[in-house]
VOPAGU-2260 file (C-alpha; in pm, 1 decimal, decimal comma):
REM VOPAGU-2260
SITE   aa  ch    i         X         Y         Z
SITE  MET   A    0    7848,8   19958,0    7330,1
SITE  LEU   A    1    7663,2   19946,5    7655,6
SITE  PHE   A    2    7294,9   19855,8    7676,2
SITE  VAL   A    3    7112,2   19975,1    7987,5
SITE  CYS   A    4    6766,2   19906,8    8127,9
SITE  ALA   A    5    6618,6   19903,9    8477,0
SITE  LEU   A    6    6701,3   19557,0    8608,9
SITE  ASN   A    7    6929,5   19410,2    8340,0
SITE  GLN   A    8    6679,9   19129,9    8315,8
SITE  TRP   A    9    6493,3   19153,6    7984,9
SITE  ARG   A   10    6570,2   19442,2    7750,7
SITE  SER   A   11    6941,0   19515,5    7789,2
SITE  PRO   A   12    7047,6   19147,5    7808,8
SITE  THR   A   13    6844,5   19077,7    7494,0
SITE  ALA   A   14    7026,1   19361,1    7315,9
SITE  GLU   A   15    7359,8   19228,4    7438,7
SITE  VAL   A   16    7284,5   18881,0    7301,5
SITE  LEU   A   17    7163,4   19022,1    6968,3
SITE  TYR   A   18    7484,3   19218,9    6909,1
SITE  ARG   A   19    7741,4   18998,5    7082,6
SITE  GLY   A   20    7821,2   18814,2    6759,7
SITE  ASP   A   21    7882,7   19130,9    6555,5
SITE  PRO   A   22    8261,1   19141,5    6498,1
SITE  ARG   A   23    8253,4   19522,1    6472,8
SITE  LEU   A   24    8130,8   19563,6    6829,5
SITE  GLU   A   25    8217,8   19501,1    7190,0
SITE  VAL   A   26    7899,5   19492,4    7396,1
SITE  ARG   A   27    7783,5   19455,9    7752,9
SITE  SER   A   28    7468,1   19531,1    7947,5
SITE  ALA   A   29    7372,7   19664,7    8289,4
SITE  GLY   A   30    7079,1   19790,2    8491,5
SITE  ILE   A   31    7031,0   20105,1    8694,9
SITE  ARG   A   32    6818,9   19975,2    8983,2
SITE  SER   A   33    6965,2   19834,6    9302,8
SITE  GLY   A   34    6821,5   19488,2    9229,8
SITE  ALA   A   35    6973,4   19468,3    8881,7
SITE  LYS   A   36    7140,4   19142,5    8781,1
SITE  ARG   A   37    7443,3   19351,8    8682,1
SITE  ARG   A   38    7442,5   19706,2    8819,7
SITE  LEU   A   39    7570,8   19995,0    8610,0
SITE  GLY   A   40    7895,8   20136,9    8740,9
SITE  LEU   A   41    8142,7   20408,8    8655,8
SITE  GLY   A   42    8372,2   20151,3    8493,6
SITE  ASP   A   43    8097,4   20059,8    8247,0
SITE  LEU   A   44    8053,6   20420,3    8144,5
SITE  LYS   A   45    8428,9   20473,9    8106,1
SITE  TRP   A   46    8447,5   20156,2    7895,4
SITE  ALA   A   47    8156,8   20244,4    7663,7
SITE  ASP   A   48    8183,7   20448,6    7347,3
SITE  ALA   A   49    7802,4   20475,6    7340,4
SITE  VAL   A   50    7523,7   20391,5    7583,5
SITE  PHE   A   51    7184,4   20273,4    7464,5
SITE  VAL   A   52    6912,3   20320,9    7726,1
SITE  MET   A   53    6560,8   20190,2    7691,4
SITE  ASP   A   54    6382,3   20507,1    7808,0
SITE  THR   A   55    6437,7   20872,4    7888,8
SITE  ASP   A   56    6418,9   20819,1    8266,2
SITE  GLN   A   57    6725,3   20595,2    8247,7
SITE  LYS   A   58    6919,1   20863,8    8060,8
SITE  HIS   A   59    6826,3   21120,3    8325,8
SITE  TRP   A   60    6920,0   20877,1    8604,7
SITE  ILE   A   61    7266,1   20819,6    8454,5
SITE  ARG   A   62    7328,5   21191,9    8414,2
SITE  GLU   A   63    7216,2   21258,7    8772,0
SITE  GLN   A   64    7414,3   20973,6    8931,0
SITE  PHE   A   65    7732,9   21047,2    8739,1
SITE  LYS   A   66    7739,9   21428,0    8749,9
SITE  GLY   A   67    8083,1   21565,8    8675,3
SITE  VAL   A   68    8185,4   21254,5    8481,0
SITE  ALA   A   69    8260,8   21276,3    8110,2
SITE  LEU   A   70    7987,3   21049,8    7977,1
SITE  PRO   A   71    7977,2   20879,4    7640,1
SITE  ARG   A   72    7692,6   20953,3    7402,6
SITE  ILE   A   73    7361,5   20827,8    7550,4
SITE  LEU   A   74    7092,7   20727,5    7304,1
SITE  VAL   A   75    6730,9   20663,6    7406,7
SITE  LEU   A   76    6567,4   20369,0    7229,5
SITE  ASP   A   77    6209,6   20402,7    7366,0
SITE  ILE   A   78    6165,5   20028,1    7418,7
SITE  PRO   A   79    5871,1   19931,4    7643,7
SITE  GLY   A   80    5942,1   19733,4    7959,9
SITE  SER   A   81    5653,9   19491,7    7906,6
SITE  LEU   A   82    5846,4   19252,8    7679,2
SITE  HIS   A   83    6042,1   18959,7    7819,3
SITE  TYR   A   84    6395,5   18833,3    7753,8
SITE  MET   A   85    6446,4   18729,8    7389,0
SITE  ASP   A   86    6078,8   18792,2    7302,6
SITE  PRO   A   87    6063,6   18808,7    6918,7
SITE  MET   A   88    5886,0   19146,1    6933,5
SITE  LEU   A   89    6153,0   19280,5    7169,5
SITE  GLN   A   90    6425,3   19159,5    6934,2
SITE  GLU   A   91    6256,9   19330,0    6639,4
SITE  LEU   A   92    6209,1   19659,5    6825,5
SITE  LEU   A   93    6570,3   19656,4    6942,8
SITE  ARG   A   94    6706,8   19590,0    6594,8
SITE  GLN   A   95    6488,4   19863,1    6441,9
SITE  ALA   A   96    6612,3   20112,7    6699,1
SITE  ILE   A   97    6977,3   20008,0    6726,6
SITE  ASP   A   98    7084,0   19910,2    6373,3
SITE  PRO   A   99    7062,7   20264,3    6227,9
SITE  GLU   A  100    7247,1   20406,9    6528,6
SITE  ILE   A  101    7529,2   20153,9    6494,0
SITE  GLY   A  102    7562,7   20243,5    6127,6
SITE  ALA   A  103    7585,5   20612,2    6217,1
SITE  LEU   A  104    7836,1   20552,9    6498,5
SITE  LEU   A  105    8065,9   20325,5    6300,2
SITE  GLY   A  106    8047,1   20513,7    5972,2
SITE  PRO   A  107    8053,5   20376,6    5617,7
SITE  GLU   A  108    8404,9   20232,9    5642,7
SITE  ALA   A  109    8301,9   19956,3    5883,7
SITE  PRO   A  110    8194,4   19638,3    5700,5
SITE  ALA   A  111    7848,7   19508,5    5784,3
SITE  GLU   A  112    7821,5   19187,4    5980,5
SITE  GLY   A  113    7898,4   18886,2    5761,7
SITE  LYS   A  114    8039,2   19093,7    5474,1
SITE  ASP   A  115    8400,1   19137,9    5364,5
């Protein structure tokens, strides 16, 4: 799963850290702006089975920049950009938005984290 925000500074890296320990998932994060710590590239999109963006503008940007490319499913989380890296409120908002989507993507056969 790929988490994307503007600068790969606060929201997407927080999501990556939150889900990195989940044995069911492979995760990474990237940003769409030129000053991003890790800039989104075609290889990221080819690697991802799903892309979680923080807002609708990011989804539109990806579709515009990668026209003609078979893109994975892009899900908009609607997470505000005012929260900083690992902020407890940011973590809570991310979990509330992402957990149900992961369950839907993986299906009922995938064991939950920490369960056998």
